[in-house]
C-alpha positions as a Markdown table, in Angstrom:
| # | Residue | x | y | z |
|---|---|---|---|---|
| 1 | Met | 141.4 | -64.5 | 52.3 |
| 2 | Arg | 142.5 | -61.0 | 53.1 |
| 3 | Ser | 141.4 | -59.7 | 56.5 |
| 4 | Val | 141.1 | -55.9 | 57.0 |
| 5 | Ile | 140.4 | -54.4 | 60.4 |
| 6 | Leu | 139.4 | -50.8 | 60.3 |
| 7 | Pro | 139.6 | -48.5 | 63.4 |
| 8 | Glu | 136.5 | -47.0 | 64.9 |
| 9 | Ile | 138.1 | -43.6 | 64.7 |
| 10 | Gly | 139.3 | -42.4 | 61.3 |
| 11 | Thr | 137.2 | -45.2 | 59.7 |
| 12 | Phe | 136.5 | -43.5 | 56.4 |
| 13 | Glu | 140.1 | -42.5 | 55.6 |
| 14 | Ala | 141.3 | -46.0 | 56.6 |
| 15 | Trp | 138.7 | -47.7 | 54.4 |
| 16 | Arg | 139.6 | -45.5 | 51.5 |
| 17 | Gln | 143.3 | -46.3 | 51.7 |
| 18 | Glu | 142.7 | -50.0 | 52.2 |
| 19 | Ala | 140.2 | -50.1 | 49.2 |
| 20 | Arg | 142.7 | -48.3 | 47.0 |
| 21 | Ala | 145.5 | -50.9 | 47.8 |
| 22 | Leu | 143.1 | -53.8 | 47.3 |
| 23 | Ile | 141.9 | -52.5 | 43.9 |
| 24 | Ala | 145.5 | -51.9 | 42.8 |
| 25 | Ala | 146.3 | -55.5 | 43.8 |
| 26 | Arg | 143.2 | -56.7 | 41.9 |
| 27 | Ile | 141.8 | -58.5 | 44.9 |
| 28 | Pro | 138.1 | -59.3 | 44.3 |
| 29 | Pro | 135.4 | -58.5 | 46.9 |
| 30 | Glu | 134.8 | -62.2 | 47.8 |
| 31 | Ala | 138.5 | -62.5 | 48.9 |
| 32 | Val | 138.3 | -59.7 | 51.5 |
| 33 | Leu | 137.0 | -60.0 | 55.1 |
| 34 | Trp | 136.2 | -56.5 | 56.5 |
| 35 | Ser | 135.6 | -55.7 | 60.1 |
| 36 | Arg | 135.6 | -52.7 | 62.5 |
| 37 | Gly | 138.2 | -53.1 | 65.2 |
| 38 | Ala | 138.6 | -51.8 | 68.7 |
| 39 | Pro | 138.8 | -48.0 | 69.0 |
| 40 | Gln | 142.2 | -46.4 | 69.2 |
| 41 | Gly | 143.3 | -44.0 | 71.8 |
| 42 | Asp | 143.2 | -40.2 | 71.7 |
| 43 | Leu | 143.2 | -39.1 | 68.1 |
| 44 | Phe | 144.8 | -35.7 | 68.6 |
| 45 | Ala | 147.8 | -37.7 | 67.4 |
| 46 | Ala | 148.4 | -38.6 | 63.8 |
| 47 | Ser | 146.1 | -41.1 | 62.0 |
| 48 | Thr | 147.2 | -44.8 | 61.6 |
| 49 | Ala | 145.6 | -45.4 | 58.3 |
| 50 | Ala | 147.0 | -48.0 | 55.9 |
| 51 | Ala | 150.0 | -47.1 | 53.7 |
| 52 | Arg | 149.1 | -44.8 | 50.8 |
| 53 | Ala | 148.3 | -46.6 | 47.6 |
| 54 | Ala | 148.2 | -45.3 | 44.0 |
| 55 | Pro | 145.5 | -42.6 | 43.4 |
| 56 | Leu | 142.1 | -44.0 | 42.5 |
| 57 | Thr | 139.6 | -42.0 | 40.5 |
| 58 | Val | 135.9 | -42.7 | 41.3 |
| 59 | Pro | 132.7 | -40.8 | 40.4 |
| 60 | Lys | 131.7 | -38.0 | 42.8 |
| 61 | Asp | 128.4 | -39.9 | 43.6 |
| 62 | Phe | 130.3 | -42.9 | 44.8 |
| 63 | Ala | 132.6 | -40.7 | 47.0 |
| 64 | Arg | 129.5 | -39.1 | 48.5 |
| 65 | Leu | 127.9 | -42.5 | 49.1 |
| 66 | Ala | 131.0 | -44.0 | 50.7 |
| 67 | Gly | 131.3 | -40.9 | 53.0 |
| 68 | Leu | 128.0 | -41.9 | 54.6 |
| 69 | Val | 127.9 | -45.7 | 54.3 |
| 70 | Val | 131.2 | -46.3 | 56.2 |
| 71 | Trp | 129.5 | -45.0 | 59.3 |
| 72 | His | 126.6 | -47.4 | 59.2 |
| 73 | Ala | 126.1 | -49.8 | 62.1 |
| 74 | Asp | 125.8 | -52.8 | 59.8 |
| 75 | Pro | 129.3 | -54.6 | 59.9 |
| 76 | Gln | 128.8 | -55.6 | 56.3 |
| 77 | Cys | 128.7 | -52.0 | 55.1 |
| 78 | Phe | 132.5 | -52.1 | 54.2 |
| 79 | Ala | 132.0 | -55.2 | 52.1 |
| 80 | His | 129.0 | -53.8 | 50.3 |
| 81 | Leu | 131.0 | -50.6 | 49.5 |
| 82 | Tyr | 134.0 | -52.5 | 48.2 |
| 83 | Ser | 131.8 | -54.7 | 46.1 |
| 84 | Ala | 130.2 | -51.6 | 44.6 |
| 85 | Leu | 133.6 | -50.0 | 44.1 |
| 86 | Trp | 134.8 | -53.1 | 42.2 |
| 87 | Arg | 131.8 | -52.9 | 39.9 |
| 88 | Val | 132.1 | -49.2 | 39.5 |
| 89 | Lys | 135.6 | -49.5 | 38.1 |
| 90 | Gln | 134.2 | -51.7 | 35.4 |
| 91 | Asp | 131.0 | -49.7 | 34.6 |
| 92 | Pro | 130.6 | -46.3 | 36.4 |
| 93 | Arg | 127.0 | -46.1 | 35.1 |
| 94 | Ile | 125.9 | -48.8 | 37.6 |
| 95 | Leu | 125.5 | -46.0 | 40.2 |
| 96 | Gln | 122.5 | -44.6 | 38.2 |
| 97 | Asp | 120.7 | -48.0 | 38.2 |
| 98 | Arg | 118.2 | -47.5 | 41.0 |
| 99 | Gly | 116.9 | -51.0 | 40.4 |
| 100 | Asp | 120.2 | -52.7 | 41.2 |
| 101 | Pro | 119.9 | -54.4 | 44.6 |
| 102 | Gly | 123.5 | -53.5 | 45.6 |
| 103 | Ile | 123.2 | -49.9 | 44.8 |
| 104 | Asp | 119.7 | -49.6 | 46.3 |
| 105 | Arg | 121.1 | -51.1 | 49.5 |
| 106 | Leu | 123.9 | -48.6 | 49.7 |
| 107 | Asn | 121.5 | -45.7 | 49.0 |
| 108 | Arg | 119.2 | -46.9 | 51.8 |
| 109 | Met | 122.2 | -47.1 | 54.1 |
| 110 | Ala | 123.4 | -43.6 | 53.2 |
| 111 | Lys | 119.9 | -42.3 | 53.8 |
| 112 | Ala | 119.8 | -43.9 | 57.3 |
| 113 | Val | 123.2 | -42.4 | 58.3 |
| 114 | Ser | 122.2 | -39.0 | 56.9 |
| 115 | Arg | 119.0 | -39.1 | 58.9 |
| 116 | Asp | 120.9 | -40.1 | 62.0 |
| 117 | Lys | 123.3 | -37.2 | 61.6 |
| 118 | His | 120.4 | -34.8 | 61.2 |
| 119 | Lys | 118.8 | -36.2 | 64.4 |
| 120 | Met | 122.1 | -35.6 | 66.3 |
| 121 | Thr | 122.3 | -32.0 | 65.2 |
| 122 | Ala | 118.6 | -31.5 | 66.1 |
| 123 | Phe | 118.3 | -33.4 | 69.5 |
| 124 | Leu | 121.7 | -33.1 | 71.1 |
| 125 | Arg | 121.5 | -30.8 | 74.2 |
| 126 | Phe | 124.6 | -29.3 | 75.8 |
| 127 | Arg | 124.8 | -28.6 | 79.5 |
| 128 | Glu | 127.3 | -26.3 | 81.1 |
| 129 | Ile | 129.8 | -28.1 | 83.3 |
| 130 | Gly | 132.5 | -25.5 | 83.7 |
| 131 | Asp | 132.9 | -22.2 | 85.5 |
| 132 | Pro | 130.5 | -19.6 | 83.8 |
| 133 | Ala | 133.1 | -16.9 | 84.6 |
| 134 | Ala | 136.0 | -18.7 | 82.8 |
| 135 | Pro | 137.3 | -17.1 | 79.5 |
| 136 | Arg | 136.0 | -20.1 | 77.6 |
| 137 | Arg | 132.9 | -21.8 | 78.9 |
| 138 | Arg | 132.7 | -25.6 | 79.0 |
| 139 | Phe | 129.8 | -27.7 | 78.0 |
| 140 | Ala | 129.1 | -31.5 | 77.6 |
| 141 | Ala | 126.3 | -33.6 | 76.1 |
| 142 | Trp | 125.3 | -37.2 | 75.9 |
| 143 | Phe | 123.7 | -38.7 | 72.7 |
| 144 | Glu | 122.8 | -42.2 | 71.6 |
| 145 | Pro | 123.0 | -42.4 | 67.8 |
| 146 | Ala | 121.9 | -45.5 | 65.8 |
| 147 | His | 125.1 | -45.4 | 63.8 |
| 148 | Phe | 128.8 | -44.5 | 64.2 |
| 149 | Ile | 128.2 | -40.8 | 63.4 |
| 150 | Thr | 130.1 | -39.0 | 66.2 |
| 151 | Glu | 133.2 | -38.3 | 64.0 |
| 152 | Pro | 131.5 | -37.1 | 60.8 |
| 153 | Thr | 129.0 | -34.9 | 62.7 |
| 154 | Ala | 131.5 | -33.3 | 65.1 |
| 155 | Pro | 132.5 | -30.6 | 62.4 |
| 156 | Phe | 128.9 | -29.3 | 62.6 |
| 157 | Phe | 129.2 | -28.6 | 66.3 |
| 158 | Ala | 132.7 | -27.2 | 65.8 |
| 159 | Arg | 131.3 | -24.6 | 63.4 |
| 160 | Arg | 128.2 | -23.8 | 65.4 |
| 161 | Phe | 129.8 | -23.7 | 68.8 |
| 162 | Gly | 133.3 | -22.6 | 68.1 |
| 163 | Asp | 133.4 | -20.1 | 70.9 |
| 164 | Met | 133.2 | -22.6 | 73.7 |
| 165 | Asp | 134.9 | -25.9 | 74.7 |
| 166 | Trp | 132.7 | -28.9 | 74.7 |
| 167 | Ser | 132.6 | -32.7 | 74.8 |
| 168 | Ile | 130.1 | -35.1 | 73.2 |
| 169 | Phe | 129.8 | -38.5 | 74.8 |
| 170 | Thr | 128.2 | -41.4 | 72.9 |
| 171 | Pro | 128.3 | -45.2 | 73.2 |
| 172 | His | 130.7 | -45.4 | 70.2 |
| 173 | Ala | 133.1 | -42.6 | 70.7 |
| 174 | Thr | 133.8 | -39.4 | 72.5 |
| 175 | Ala | 134.5 | -36.0 | 70.8 |
| 176 | His | 136.3 | -33.2 | 72.5 |
| 177 | Phe | 136.6 | -29.6 | 71.2 |
| 178 | Arg | 139.3 | -27.6 | 72.9 |
| 179 | Glu | 140.4 | -24.1 | 71.9 |
| 180 | Gly | 139.3 | -24.7 | 68.3 |
| 181 | Val | 140.7 | -28.2 | 67.9 |
| 182 | Thr | 138.5 | -31.3 | 67.6 |
| 183 | Gly | 139.8 | -34.6 | 68.8 |
| 184 | Phe | 138.3 | -38.1 | 69.3 |
| 185 | Ala | 138.8 | -40.7 | 72.0 |
| 186 | Ala | 137.3 | -44.1 | 73.1 |
| 187 | Pro | 133.8 | -44.1 | 74.4 |
| 188 | Glu | 133.2 | -43.4 | 78.1 |
| 189 | Pro | 130.3 | -44.2 | 80.4 |
| 190 | Lys | 127.4 | -41.7 | 80.4 |
| 191 | Pro | 128.5 | -38.8 | 82.6 |
| 192 | Gly | 126.3 | -37.1 | 85.2 |
| 193 | Leu | 125.2 | -33.9 | 83.5 |
| 194 | Pro | 123.6 | -31.3 | 85.8 |
| 195 | Asp | 120.7 | -29.0 | 84.8 |
| 196 | Asp | 121.8 | -25.5 | 84.0 |
| 197 | Ala | 120.2 | -22.1 | 83.5 |
| 198 | Thr | 119.4 | -22.8 | 79.8 |
| 199 | Glu | 117.1 | -25.8 | 80.6 |
| 200 | Glu | 114.1 | -23.7 | 81.6 |
| 201 | Leu | 114.8 | -21.2 | 78.8 |
| 202 | Trp | 114.7 | -24.0 | 76.3 |
| 203 | Arg | 111.5 | -25.5 | 77.8 |
| 204 | Thr | 109.9 | -22.1 | 77.6 |
| 205 | Tyr | 110.9 | -21.7 | 74.0 |
| 206 | Phe | 109.6 | -25.1 | 73.1 |
| 207 | Arg | 106.3 | -24.5 | 74.8 |
| 208 | Asn | 105.8 | -21.3 | 72.9 |
| 209 | Ile | 106.6 | -22.7 | 69.4 |
| 210 | Phe | 104.3 | -25.7 | 70.0 |
| 211 | Asn | 101.3 | -25.4 | 67.6 |
| 212 | Pro | 98.3 | -27.3 | 69.0 |
| 213 | Ala | 96.4 | -26.9 | 65.8 |
| 214 | Arg | 98.9 | -29.0 | 63.9 |
| 215 | Val | 99.4 | -31.9 | 66.3 |
| 216 | Lys | 99.9 | -35.2 | 64.4 |
| 217 | Leu | 101.3 | -37.7 | 66.8 |
| 218 | Lys | 102.6 | -40.2 | 64.1 |
| 219 | Ala | 104.3 | -37.4 | 62.2 |
| 220 | Met | 105.8 | -35.9 | 65.4 |
| 221 | Gln | 107.2 | -39.3 | 66.5 |
| 222 | Ala | 108.5 | -39.9 | 63.0 |
| 223 | Glu | 110.5 | -36.7 | 63.3 |
| 224 | Met | 111.3 | -36.9 | 67.0 |
| 225 | Pro | 111.4 | -40.6 | 67.9 |
| 226 | Arg | 110.7 | -41.5 | 71.5 |
| 227 | Lys | 114.2 | -43.0 | 72.0 |
| 228 | Tyr | 115.5 | -39.4 | 72.0 |
| 229 | Trp | 113.0 | -38.1 | 74.5 |
| 230 | His | 114.7 | -39.1 | 77.7 |
| 231 | Asn | 117.8 | -36.9 | 76.9 |
| 232 | Leu | 115.7 | -33.8 | 75.9 |
| 233 | Pro | 114.8 | -31.3 | 78.6 |
| 234 | Glu | 111.6 | -30.3 | 76.8 |
| 235 | Ala | 110.3 | -33.9 | 76.2 |
| 236 | Asp | 108.5 | -34.1 | 79.6 |
| 237 | Leu | 106.2 | -31.2 | 78.3 |
| 238 | Ile | 105.0 | -33.1 | 75.3 |
| 239 | Pro | 102.3 | -35.4 | 77.0 |
| 240 | Glu | 100.6 | -32.5 | 78.7 |
| 241 | Met | 100.7 | -30.3 | 75.6 |
| 242 | Val | 99.3 | -33.1 | 73.4 |
| 243 | Ala | 96.5 | -33.8 | 75.9 |
| 244 | Ser | 95.5 | -30.1 | 75.9 |
| 245 | Ala | 96.1 | -29.5 | 72.2 |
| 246 | Arg | 92.4 | -29.8 | 71.1 |
| 247 | Ala | 91.2 | -27.3 | 73.7 |
| 248 | Arg | 94.1 | -24.8 | 72.9 |
| 249 | Ala | 93.4 | -25.1 | 69.2 |
| 250 | Arg | 89.7 | -24.3 | 69.8 |
| 251 | Asp | 90.7 | -21.3 | 71.9 |
| 252 | Met | 93.1 | -20.1 | 69.1 |
| 253 | Ala | 90.3 | -20.4 | 66.5 |
| 254 | Glu | 87.9 | -18.4 | 68.6 |
| 255 | Ala | 90.4 | -15.7 | 69.3 |
| 256 | Ala | 91.5 | -15.5 | 65.6 |
| 257 | Pro | 91.0 | -11.9 | 64.2 |
| 258 | Thr | 88.3 | -11.2 | 61.7 |
| 259 | Leu | 88.6 | -7.5 | 61.0 |
| 260 | Ala | 91.8 | -5.5 | 61.2 |
| 261 | Pro | 91.5 | -4.0 | 64.8 |
| 262 | Glu | 91.7 | -0.3 | 63.7 |
| 263 | Arg | 89.2 | -0.9 | 60.9 |
| 264 | Ala | 86.8 | -2.9 | 63.1 |
| 265 | Ala | 86.9 | -0.1 | 65.7 |
| 266 | Arg | 86.1 | 2.5 | 63.1 |
| 267 | Ile | 83.1 | 0.5 | 61.8 |
| 268 | Thr | 81.9 | -0.1 | 65.4 |
| 269 | Arg | 82.1 | 3.6 | 66.2 |
| 270 | Arg | 80.2 | 4.6 | 63.0 |
| 271 | Leu | 77.4 | 2.1 | 63.7 |
| 272 | Ser | 77.2 | 3.1 | 67.4 |
| 273 | Arg | 76.7 | 6.8 | 66.4 |
| 274 | Ser | 73.8 | 5.9 | 64.1 |
| 275 | Arg | 70.4 | 6.5 | 65.7 |
| 276 | Val | 68.7 | 4.1 | 63.4 |
| 277 | Ala | 69.4 | 0.4 | 62.6 |
| 278 | Pro | 71.8 | 0.0 | 59.7 |
| 279 | Thr | 70.2 | -0.7 | 56.4 |
| 280 | Pro | 70.8 | -4.0 | 54.6 |
| 281 | Ala | 73.2 | -2.4 | 52.3 |
| 282 | Asp | 75.2 | -1.0 | 55.2 |
| 283 | Asp | 75.5 | -4.5 | 56.7 |
| 284 | Leu | 76.8 | -6.0 | 53.5 |
| 285 | Asp | 79.2 | -3.0 | 52.9 |
| 286 | Ala | 80.6 | -3.5 | 56.4 |
| 287 | Leu | 81.1 | -7.2 | 55.7 |
| 288 | Arg | 82.9 | -6.4 | 52.5 |
| 289 | Arg | 85.2 | -3.9 | 54.2 |
| 290 | Gly | 86.0 | -6.5 | 56.9 |
| 291 | Leu | 86.8 | -9.0 | 54.2 |
| 292 | Asp | 89.3 | -6.5 | 52.7 |
| 293 | Ala | 91.2 | -6.8 | 56.0 |
| 294 | Cys | 91.0 | -10.5 | 56.4 |
| 295 | Arg | 94.2 | -12.3 | 57.3 |
| 296 | Arg | 92.7 | -15.5 | 58.6 |
| 297 | Cys | 94.7 | -17.6 | 56.1 |
| 298 | Pro | 97.7 | -16.9 | 53.8 |
| 299 | Leu | 95.7 | -16.8 | 50.5 |
| 300 | Trp | 95.3 | -13.0 | 50.8 |
| 301 | Arg | 99.0 | -12.5 | 50.1 |
| 302 | Asp | 98.9 | -13.5 | 46.5 |
| 303 | Ala | 95.4 | -12.7 | 45.5 |
| 304 | Thr | 94.6 | -9.3 | 43.8 |
| 305 | Gln | 91.6 | -8.8 | 46.1 |
| 306 | Pro | 88.9 | -10.7 | 48.1 |
| 307 | Val | 85.8 | -11.5 | 46.2 |
| 308 | Ala | 82.7 | -11.0 | 48.4 |
| 309 | Gly | 79.2 | -12.3 | 47.5 |
| 310 | Cys | 76.8 | -10.1 | 45.7 |
| 311 | Gly | 73.0 | -10.0 | 45.1 |
| 312 | Pro | 69.8 | -8.9 | 46.8 |
| 313 | Arg | 69.9 | -8.8 | 50.6 |
| 314 | Asp | 66.5 | -10.6 | 50.6 |
| 315 | Ala | 67.4 | -13.2 | 48.0 |
| 316 | Arg | 65.5 | -16.5 | 48.6 |
| 317 | Leu | 68.3 | -18.4 | 46.8 |
| 318 | Met | 72.0 | -18.4 | 47.7 |
| 319 | Ile | 74.4 | -19.9 | 45.2 |
| 320 | Val | 77.7 | -21.0 | 46.7 |
| 321 | Gly | 80.6 | -21.8 | 44.5 |
| 322 | Glu | 84.2 | -23.0 | 45.5 |
| 323 | Gln | 86.5 | -20.0 | 45.1 |
| 324 | Pro | 87.2 | -17.1 | 42.8 |
| 325 | Gly | 89.0 | -17.8 | 39.5 |
| 326 | Asp | 91.4 | -15.7 | 37.6 |
| 327 | His | 88.7 | -13.4 | 36.1 |
| 328 | Glu | 86.9 | -13.1 | 39.4 |
| 329 | Asp | 90.1 | -12.2 | 41.2 |
| 330 | Leu | 90.8 | -9.3 | 38.7 |
| 331 | Ala | 87.2 | -8.1 | 38.6 |
| 332 | Gly | 86.4 | -8.5 | 42.3 |
| 333 | Lys | 83.0 | -10.1 | 41.4 |
| 334 | Pro | 81.9 | -13.8 | 41.6 |
| 335 | Phe | 81.1 | -16.0 | 38.6 |
| 336 | Val | 82.2 | -13.6 | 35.8 |
| 337 | Gly | 84.7 | -16.0 | 34.1 |
| 338 | Pro | 84.1 | -19.0 | 31.8 |
| 339 | Ala | 82.4 | -21.1 | 34.5 |
| 340 | Gly | 80.1 | -18.2 | 35.4 |
| 341 | Gln | 79.1 | -17.7 | 31.8 |
| 342 | Leu | 78.3 | -21.4 | 31.4 |
| 343 | Phe | 76.3 | -21.2 | 34.6 |
| 344 | Asp | 74.3 | -18.2 | 33.3 |
| 345 | Arg | 73.5 | -20.0 | 30.0 |
| 346 | Leu | 72.4 | -23.2 | 31.8 |
| 347 | Ala | 70.5 | -21.3 | 34.5 |
| 348 | Glu | 68.5 | -19.4 | 31.9 |
| 349 | Gly | 67.5 | -22.6 | 30.2 |
| 350 | Ala | 66.4 | -24.0 | 33.5 |
| 351 | Gly | 64.2 | -21.0 | 34.4 |
| 352 | Leu | 66.5 | -19.9 | 37.2 |
| 353 | Asp | 67.1 | -16.1 | 37.6 |
| 354 | Arg | 70.6 | -15.4 | 38.7 |
| 355 | Gln | 69.9 | -11.8 | 39.2 |
| 356 | Ala | 67.5 | -12.7 | 41.9 |
| 357 | Ala | 70.0 | -14.9 | 43.7 |
| 358 | Phe | 72.8 | -14.0 | 46.1 |
| 359 | Val | 76.0 | -15.5 | 44.6 |
| 360 | Thr | 79.1 | -16.1 | 46.6 |
| 361 | Asn | 82.0 | -18.6 | 47.2 |
| 362 | Ala | 83.1 | -20.8 | 50.1 |
| 363 | Val | 86.6 | -19.3 | 49.8 |
| 364 | Lys | 87.0 | -15.6 | 49.1 |
| 365 | His | 90.5 | -15.4 | 47.7 |
| 366 | Phe | 91.9 | -16.8 | 44.5 |
| 367 | Lys | 94.4 | -19.7 | 45.1 |
| 368 | Phe | 96.7 | -20.4 | 42.2 |
| 369 | Gln | 100.1 | -21.6 | 41.1 |
| 370 | Pro | 102.1 | -19.3 | 38.7 |
| 371 | Arg | 103.0 | -20.9 | 35.4 |
| 372 | Gly | 104.7 | -18.4 | 33.2 |
| 373 | Lys | 102.2 | -15.6 | 32.6 |
| 374 | Arg | 99.3 | -17.9 | 33.6 |
| 375 | Arg | 97.8 | -18.5 | 37.0 |
| 376 | Leu | 96.6 | -22.1 | 37.3 |
| 377 | His | 93.7 | -22.7 | 39.7 |
| 378 | Gln | 94.5 | -24.7 | 42.8 |
| 379 | Pro | 91.8 | -26.2 | 45.0 |
| 380 | Pro | 91.5 | -24.8 | 48.5 |
| 381 | Asn | 92.5 | -27.2 | 51.3 |
| 382 | Arg | 90.5 | -28.0 | 54.4 |
| 383 | Gln | 92.2 | -25.3 | 56.6 |
| 384 | Glu | 91.5 | -22.6 | 54.1 |
| 385 | Ile | 87.9 | -23.7 | 53.8 |
| 386 | Asp | 87.5 | -23.8 | 57.6 |
| 387 | Gln | 89.1 | -20.3 | 58.0 |
| 388 | Cys | 86.8 | -18.8 | 55.4 |
| 389 | Arg | 83.6 | -20.4 | 56.7 |
| 390 | Trp | 83.2 | -17.5 | 59.1 |
| 391 | Trp | 82.6 | -15.2 | 56.2 |
| 392 | Leu | 80.1 | -17.5 | 54.5 |
| 393 | Glu | 78.2 | -17.8 | 57.7 |
| 394 | Gln | 78.0 | -14.1 | 58.0 |
| 395 | Glu | 76.6 | -13.8 | 54.5 |
| 396 | Arg | 74.0 | -16.5 | 55.3 |
| 397 | Ala | 73.1 | -14.7 | 58.6 |
| 398 | Leu | 72.5 | -11.5 | 56.6 |
| 399 | Val | 70.6 | -12.9 | 53.6 |
| 400 | Lys | 68.7 | -15.7 | 55.3 |
| 401 | Pro | 68.1 | -17.7 | 52.1 |
| 402 | Lys | 65.3 | -20.2 | 51.8 |
| 403 | Leu | 67.5 | -22.5 | 49.7 |
| 404 | Ile | 71.2 | -22.9 | 49.1 |
| 405 | Leu | 72.7 | -24.3 | 45.9 |
| 406 | Ala | 76.1 | -25.8 | 46.8 |
| 407 | Met | 78.3 | -26.2 | 43.7 |
| 408 | Gly | 81.5 | -28.1 | 43.9 |
| 409 | Ala | 83.5 | -30.0 | 46.6 |
| 410 | Ala | 84.7 | -26.9 | 48.5 |
| 411 | Ala | 81.2 | -25.5 | 48.8 |
| 412 | Val | 79.7 | -28.8 | 49.9 |
| 413 | Glu | 82.5 | -29.3 | 52.5 |
| 414 | Ser | 82.0 | -25.8 | 53.9 |
| 415 | Leu | 78.2 | -26.2 | 54.2 |
| 416 | Thr | 77.9 | -29.8 | 55.2 |
| 417 | Gly | 81.3 | -30.7 | 56.7 |
| 418 | Ser | 82.2 | -33.3 | 54.1 |
| 419 | Arg | 83.1 | -33.4 | 50.4 |
| 420 | Arg | 83.0 | -37.2 | 50.1 |
| 421 | Ala | 81.0 | -39.0 | 47.3 |
| 422 | Leu | 80.1 | -35.7 | 45.7 |
| 423 | Leu | 78.9 | -37.3 | 42.4 |
| 424 | Ser | 76.6 | -39.7 | 44.2 |
| 425 | Arg | 75.2 | -36.9 | 46.4 |
| 426 | Arg | 74.6 | -34.7 | 43.4 |
| 427 | Gly | 71.0 | -33.7 | 43.0 |
| 428 | Thr | 70.1 | -34.5 | 46.7 |
| 429 | Val | 69.1 | -32.1 | 49.4 |
| 430 | Glu | 70.7 | -32.0 | 52.8 |
| 431 | Met | 69.9 | -29.8 | 55.8 |
| 432 | Ala | 72.2 | -27.2 | 57.3 |
| 433 | Val | 72.4 | -27.0 | 61.1 |
| 434 | Asp | 69.8 | -24.2 | 61.1 |
| 435 | Gly | 67.5 | -26.2 | 58.9 |
| 436 | Thr | 68.2 | -24.4 | 55.6 |
| 437 | Pro | 68.0 | -26.9 | 52.7 |
| 438 | Ile | 71.2 | -27.4 | 50.7 |
| 439 | Leu | 70.8 | -28.7 | 47.1 |
| 440 | Ile | 74.1 | -30.3 | 46.1 |
| 441 | Thr | 75.5 | -30.2 | 42.6 |
| 442 | Thr | 78.7 | -30.1 | 40.6 |
| 443 | His | 80.6 | -26.8 | 39.8 |
| 444 | Pro | 80.4 | -25.4 | 36.3 |
| 445 | Ala | 84.2 | -25.5 | 36.0 |
| 446 | Tyr | 84.0 | -29.3 | 36.4 |
| 447 | Leu | 81.8 | -29.4 | 33.2 |
| 448 | Leu | 84.4 | -27.3 | 31.3 |
| 449 | Arg | 87.1 | -29.8 | 32.2 |
| 450 | Leu | 85.2 | -32.8 | 30.8 |
| 451 | Pro | 86.0 | -34.1 | 27.3 |
| 452 | Pro | 83.3 | -33.2 | 24.7 |
| 453 | Ala | 81.9 | -36.7 | 24.6 |
| 454 | Asp | 81.0 | -36.6 | 28.3 |
| 455 | Arg | 80.1 | -32.9 | 28.7 |
| 456 | Ala | 76.6 | -33.0 | 27.1 |
| 457 | Gln | 75.3 | -35.6 | 29.6 |
| 458 | Ala | 76.9 | -33.8 | 32.5 |
| 459 | Glu | 75.4 | -30.5 | 31.4 |
| 460 | Asp | 71.9 | -32.2 | 31.3 |
| 461 | Leu | 72.3 | -33.4 | 34.9 |
| 462 | Phe | 73.5 | -29.9 | 36.0 |
| 463 | Arg | 70.5 | -28.4 | 34.3 |
| 464 | Gln | 68.2 | -30.8 | 36.0 |
| 465 | Asp | 69.7 | -29.7 | 39.4 |
| 466 | Leu | 69.0 | -26.0 | 38.5 |
| 467 | Gln | 65.5 | -26.9 | 37.5 |
| 468 | Glu | 65.0 | -28.6 | 40.8 |
| 469 | Ala | 66.2 | -25.4 | 42.5 |
| 470 | Ala | 63.8 | -23.3 | 40.6 |
| 471 | Arg | 61.0 | -25.7 | 41.3 |
| 472 | Arg | 61.6 | -25.6 | 45.1 |
| 473 | Leu | 61.7 | -21.9 | 45.1 |
| 474 | Ala | 58.4 | -21.8 | 43.2 |
């Protein structure tokens, strides 16, 4: 049995040299006992790696894998790597076999080390320990990684903080950066690191970038595990900010702009100068002008224009779809594309007069994904529906319909708060908060996506919903 003891500093280079020598001697994996030995002294001196063996060519993927796995905390990582190297020399394609247990284990180890390195670069905090007036300022930090990553992560800090001298203390090793040179030494006890002037600055920055509308505790703790919190100056702010997140999010939503300030002021001045109440047309026109300036969600950036509702101000029926499509985005009018044409045909057969209805959408901008010259429709998400609900509520307040026909999941969610079980709710009537009846049905675009064998029955059901709307209006 061959015993190989690797140093805790310079581990990768030492493992590589030993593995080359073992492969050259044709020593199989089961005949080698690997271990990580006691750390050496200061490594500003030359490395003590094993004697150089004959060059060994391996695939780039294996070199990348080995460069991460050797720093894993599992003491068997070296044996797993050498076993994989032995097999790779026989069949290099084994690295592409994701179903191979050995290769899968190495990939998971590499991922864990890579993630730990990322956490170190994200959550390590330097504190100034030297004289601020010195030519080169001195800083120090304490970090507790899950793996032996001090050595492979130090070059990141050397590049990022090359204009100052620093030391990073960890339970596994100590890294020193002095006048542009990085060295490593044995681990030292956690030093006393005083607070400095940057602490409060960092806390202020963290408080200002904290978004209360996007607080997801599980996601936050997955990205910033609690084990790092006690070394982060901003961590003691988290409980208070999480506790107040809901109230802060509500305040942000209420303070969100609706009209561009300059345009809103212009409209307000014009209406205030008028000695008579604005006509219904003026109200809808002001609403459309405000919609032109809407920046409540990012959809305005890619859309050609917003598509406001249209129809009589005194319409008894309001028809609410999901969002504009490609044709509507270009024309600036709702329901003029294939889905709108299908709706017109079925509405006529059901005795429903579209021209007497106010037609609009739950979301006013076209959401799409470019695909060559085509723009593929993308359904709006909950945030986009919530942000655009303000405009739909303004249209409802102006038109005051006696019945609302909600077509599609986005419309139903915007009007009732939930899109669940749409097909089972189809044809039923639910009440809005103000008591307006909402007749739920599918969207004509849904019918167009069905295979021909199913479309006829779905169109009959949709026609029945339109007939029910006409009957209620009568």
